[in-house]
N, C-alpha and C positions, 0 to 999 in steps of 0.2 A: 294530492294528485297534481300533475303538471297542468299548466294552462295550455290551451290549444288555439290554433288559428287556421283559417281556410286560405288556401292559395287561390289565385285567379282561376285555376282549373278545378276548384272545389275539392282539392285534396286536403285532408285534415292532417296538420303538422303539429308536433309538439313545439314548445318554445325553443327547444334545442335544435329544431330544424329537421327532426326525424319524421318520416311518414308514419302516421298512426294506423295500424292494422288491427281490426277486430277479428278475433278468432273465436268462433262458436264451437264449443266442445273441446276446448283447449286441454282439459284434464284427461281426456281419453287418449288411447294409443295413437290414433291418427292426428289428433289435435296437438299432442306433445311433439310429434315429428314436425308438424307445421311450425310450431313455435321455435323448435331447435333450428330449423332452416332459416326462419326470419331473423333470429338473433345471431346467427353465425357470422363471424367476420368474413370479409371478402377474401378471395384467393390471394390478394396482395397484402393481406393483414389489416386492411382498413376496417374500422368498426362498421357494424351493420347500419344501413341507413333507415332501419325500421324500429319503431317502438310498438309494443304489443299490448293490446287491451283484450282481456279474456272474459267471456261470458261464462259463468259457472253457477251451478245450482248451490254449491257450498264453498264459499270463499275461505272457510275456516278448515277445510279438509287438508289432509297431508299433501296430496298432489298439488292442490291450489297453492299451498304455502311454499312448495318447491318453486313454483312459477313466480310467486311474489318475491322470493329471495333472488331471483334472476332479473328483477326489475319489471316484471309484467304487472300491469294494473288489472286488478280483479274487480269484476262487476257481477253482483249477484242477480241472477235471473234465469229464465227458462226460454228456450228457443220458441216454444209455443206462445209465450207472452212477450211480444216485441216492444211493449211500452218502454222498458228501460233502455233499449237500443235507440228508440226514437228520441227519448229524453236526452240522450248523449249526442244527438245530431249526427249519427253515424250514416244517415242516408241523405246527405245534402246533395 
């Protein structure tokens, strides 16, 4: 996985300078739509300014693997168990 850093405004950025966004439920219908929107290029063709991290119960599942192939970082966990999110410093 990529290394990350915090900006002065506590935004988590990847080393490539993209804003890192956590999507909970990324493998569901709504979550996939959110990931699609976040990864879509700008209207002028510029690359998306976002990198996506997805919390999923099963990172080995077919839908999760589709996300991984698109460059999404998969994190195994459940929404009810927030420890993995806290360990990733997503609530700085």
